[in-house]
C-alpha positions as CSV (number, residue, x, y, z in Angstrom):
1,M,-41.9,47.4,-2.0
2,K,-39.2,46.9,-4.6
3,K,-36.5,46.2,-2.5
4,T,-38.9,43.2,-0.1
5,S,-39.6,41.9,-3.9
6,V,-35.9,41.8,-4.9
7,T,-34.3,40.1,-1.6
8,G,-37.2,37.5,-2.1
9,I,-36.6,36.3,-5.5
10,V,-33.2,36.6,-4.5
11,V,-33.6,34.5,-1.4
12,A,-36.1,32.0,-3.5
13,I,-33.4,31.9,-5.6
14,C,-30.6,30.4,-3.2
15,I,-33.0,27.5,-1.8
16,L,-33.8,26.3,-4.9
17,A,-29.7,26.5,-6.1
18,L,-29.8,24.4,-2.4
19,F,-32.0,22.6,-3.3
20,L,-30.5,21.4,-6.4
21,F,-27.0,20.7,-5.0
22,V,-28.7,18.6,-2.5
23,K,-30.3,16.8,-5.0
24,L,-27.3,16.0,-7.5
25,S,-24.9,15.5,-4.7
26,M,-24.7,12.5,-2.3
27,L,-25.9,12.8,1.3
28,I,-24.2,10.9,3.5
29,Y,-26.3,10.7,7.3
30,K,-24.3,10.0,10.6
31,T,-24.8,6.9,12.4
32,D,-25.6,7.0,16.3
33,R,-24.2,5.7,19.0
34,S,-25.9,2.5,17.8
35,G,-24.5,2.6,14.5
36,A,-28.2,3.4,13.5
37,K,-28.7,5.7,10.3
38,I,-29.9,9.4,12.3
39,K,-33.3,10.1,10.9
40,T,-36.7,11.9,11.8
41,G,-37.7,11.4,15.4
42,S,-33.8,11.0,16.0
43,S,-32.0,12.5,18.7
44,L,-29.2,14.6,18.2
45,D,-26.4,15.3,20.3
46,P,-26.2,18.9,21.5
47,F,-22.0,19.1,21.1
48,D,-22.5,17.3,17.9
49,P,-25.5,17.8,15.9
50,V,-24.8,16.9,12.5
51,V,-27.1,15.2,10.8
52,A,-25.2,14.6,7.4
53,T,-22.4,15.5,5.2
54,L,-21.8,16.4,1.9
55,P,-18.8,14.2,0.9
56,D,-16.6,16.5,-1.9
57,L,-16.4,14.0,-4.3
58,S,-13.6,15.5,-6.3
59,S,-10.9,15.1,-3.7
60,M,-11.0,11.2,-2.4
61,L,-8.6,9.8,-0.2
62,S,-8.2,5.7,0.2
63,K,-6.9,4.6,3.3
64,I,-4.9,1.3,4.0
65,Y,-2.9,-0.5,6.7
66,I,0.8,-1.3,6.4
67,S,2.5,-3.6,8.2
68,E,5.0,-2.3,10.5
69,I,7.9,-4.7,8.9
70,E,7.3,-2.8,5.8
71,I,6.0,0.6,6.8
72,K,10.0,2.1,6.4
73,K,9.7,1.8,2.7
74,V,6.8,4.2,2.5
75,K,7.7,7.6,1.9
76,P,5.3,10.9,1.2
77,G,5.0,11.7,-2.1
78,Q,5.4,7.9,-3.3
79,S,3.3,7.2,-6.8
80,V,0.3,4.6,-6.5
81,Q,-1.5,2.5,-8.8
82,I,-4.9,2.2,-7.3
83,T,-7.6,-0.8,-8.4
84,L,-11.0,-0.8,-7.2
85,D,-12.6,-3.6,-6.7
86,A,-16.0,-2.6,-8.6
87,F,-14.4,-1.4,-11.8
88,H,-10.5,-3.4,-12.8
89,D,-10.7,-2.1,-16.6
90,K,-9.2,1.0,-15.5
91,P,-6.5,1.3,-12.7
92,I,-6.4,4.8,-11.3
93,T,-3.2,6.8,-9.6
94,G,-2.5,8.2,-6.7
95,H,0.2,9.2,-4.4
96,V,0.9,8.7,-0.5
97,A,-0.5,11.7,1.1
98,S,0.7,11.2,5.2
99,I,1.4,8.1,7.1
100,A,0.3,7.4,10.5
101,N,3.1,7.9,13.9
102,I,1.5,5.5,15.8
103,G,0.6,1.3,14.7
104,E,-2.6,0.2,16.1
105,Q,-3.5,-3.7,16.2
106,L,-5.9,-5.0,13.8
107,P,-8.1,-8.2,13.5
108,N,-6.1,-11.0,12.1
109,S,-2.7,-9.7,12.3
110,D,0.4,-10.3,14.6
111,S,2.4,-7.0,13.8
112,K,1.0,-3.5,14.6
113,M,0.1,-1.9,11.6
114,F,0.1,1.6,10.2
115,E,-2.7,3.9,8.5
116,V,-1.6,5.3,5.4
117,M,-3.7,7.8,3.4
118,I,-3.4,8.0,-0.8
119,K,-4.6,10.8,-2.6
120,I,-6.0,10.0,-5.8
121,D,-4.5,12.2,-8.7
122,N,-7.8,13.1,-10.7
123,S,-11.2,13.2,-9.9
124,D,-12.7,10.0,-11.2
125,S,-17.3,9.9,-11.4
126,R,-16.7,5.8,-10.9
127,L,-15.7,6.9,-7.3
128,L,-17.7,6.5,-4.3
129,P,-17.5,6.9,-0.6
130,S,-16.3,3.2,1.0
131,M,-15.9,1.8,-2.3
132,T,-13.3,-1.6,-1.5
133,T,-9.9,-0.8,-3.3
134,S,-6.8,-1.9,-4.4
135,N,-3.7,-0.2,-3.5
136,R,0.0,-0.6,-5.0
137,V,2.8,1.6,-3.8
138,M,5.7,2.3,-6.2
139,I,8.2,2.0,-4.1
140,K,11.4,1.6,-6.1
141,S,12.3,1.6,-10.0
142,Y,14.9,0.2,-11.9
143,D,16.0,0.1,-15.3
144,K,18.7,-2.4,-17.0
145,V,18.5,-5.1,-14.3
146,V,18.3,-9.1,-14.6
147,Y,14.9,-10.1,-12.9
148,I,13.6,-13.3,-13.4
149,P,10.3,-14.8,-11.8
150,V,10.3,-15.6,-7.8
151,E,9.3,-19.2,-8.2
152,C,12.7,-20.4,-10.3
153,V,14.9,-19.4,-7.4
154,Q,15.1,-21.9,-4.5
155,T,17.0,-22.4,-1.7
156,G,18.8,-25.4,0.3
157,E,19.4,-26.5,3.7
158,D,22.3,-23.9,3.7
159,S,19.7,-21.0,2.6
160,V,21.3,-20.9,-0.2
161,P,19.6,-19.3,-3.0
162,F,19.9,-20.7,-6.8
163,V,18.8,-21.4,-10.0
164,Y,18.5,-24.6,-12.7
165,T,19.7,-23.6,-15.8
166,K,19.1,-24.9,-19.0
167,E,22.8,-25.4,-18.9
168,G,22.6,-27.6,-16.8
169,K,23.9,-26.0,-13.5
170,K,22.6,-26.0,-10.0
171,Q,23.9,-21.7,-10.4
172,I,24.3,-19.9,-6.7
173,V,22.4,-16.5,-7.0
174,I,22.8,-13.3,-5.2
175,P,19.2,-12.0,-4.9
176,G,18.4,-8.3,-4.9
177,E,15.0,-6.3,-4.3
178,I,11.8,-8.6,-5.2
179,N,7.7,-8.2,-5.3
180,D,4.7,-10.4,-5.9
181,K,5.9,-11.7,-9.2
182,N,9.7,-11.1,-10.1
183,M,13.3,-11.6,-7.8
184,I,16.0,-8.8,-9.3
185,I,19.9,-11.5,-9.9
186,E,21.9,-9.5,-8.4
187,K,25.0,-11.7,-9.4
188,G,25.1,-15.5,-11.1
189,L,23.2,-14.7,-14.2
190,K,23.9,-12.8,-17.4
191,P,20.9,-11.7,-19.3
192,G,19.5,-14.0,-21.9
193,T,20.3,-17.2,-19.9
194,A,17.4,-19.9,-19.7
195,I,16.4,-21.0,-16.6
196,W,14.0,-24.0,-15.5
197,L,10.8,-22.6,-13.9
198,M,10.0,-25.3,-12.1
199,T,12.3,-28.3,-10.3
200,P,13.1,-30.4,-13.1
201,D,14.1,-33.7,-13.4
202,N,17.2,-35.8,-11.7
203,T,18.7,-32.9,-10.2
204,N,21.5,-34.5,-8.8
205,K,22.9,-34.4,-12.6
206,F,22.6,-30.6,-12.6
207,R,26.6,-29.3,-11.1
208,L,27.0,-26.6,-8.8
209,A,28.5,-23.0,-9.8
210,G,29.1,-19.9,-8.0
211,K,30.4,-21.1,-4.5
212,D,32.7,-17.9,-4.2
213,L,29.1,-15.9,-4.3
214,V,28.2,-17.7,-1.0
215,P,30.4,-15.3,1.2
216,A,29.0,-11.9,0.1
217,I,25.3,-14.0,0.4
218,R,26.1,-14.7,3.9
219,E,26.7,-10.4,4.5
220,L,23.1,-9.4,2.9
221,E,22.2,-12.2,5.5
222,K,23.1,-10.6,8.6
223,L,22.0,-6.9,7.0
224,K,18.5,-8.3,6.5
225,R,18.0,-9.6,10.4
226,K,19.2,-6.1,10.9
227,E,16.5,-4.4,8.8
228,S,13.7,-6.6,10.0
229,I,14.0,-5.1,13.4
230,P,10.0,-3.8,13.7
231,Y,9.8,0.0,13.2
232,T,7.5,0.5,16.6
233,E,10.8,-1.8,18.1
234,K,13.2,0.6,16.4
235,K,11.9,3.9,17.9
236,L,11.7,2.7,21.0
237,M,15.4,1.3,21.0
238,S,16.5,5.0,19.8
239,K,14.7,6.6,22.5
240,S,16.0,4.4,25.0
241,A,19.4,5.4,23.6
242,N,18.4,9.1,23.8
243,R,17.5,8.4,27.3
244,S,20.7,7.1,29.0
245,V,23.1,9.7,27.2
246,S,21.4,12.3,28.6
């Protein structure tokens, strides 16, 4: 009788613990083929009898898509700054966990997109499944470089980039890496040079400087044209070359 009593208590405690866990956790009900949430009376697929899942909120992933032109810059392990659309005040961090090998065509996209999974570094009570996030993948970081706002750089009909300086020069520059706000200037500007943010008046009075940089700019343009070949096209070209050799 004692053995039966003890077993009954253990079973009761286990059931109570499971009930409390479900109550304190988030329960995500599965949907059927029509998209309706499974509920009482729903028919279950014998090959997929899952009714609901309990997500592990201590290990969260953010899914993003990156175009085939930019995907070559993304590598596993790169750090990511993540901002929740619902909470802009405190960004969280993560890192690139995986990159899809095959691109896919998404709505409103002309190029193939590659799925990239971002692993969030630490658990955050604000994070909930299906929340919308903004992700900034840190491709590279630079120290001791000359950089200026993107809108300062202009190009003429010859596609040669230049900036207007406060000294009255139309200074040709060699641009480097760029993000959505700033551009690194490889050559043509010294630190501390004052430049115009907007196109100044009487631009015909500015004297052209830096013509010796034009040949280097043309060489960079050739390299960029080669690098702009989409990732999927490069892979296809590589496979074709391998077949011809074999």
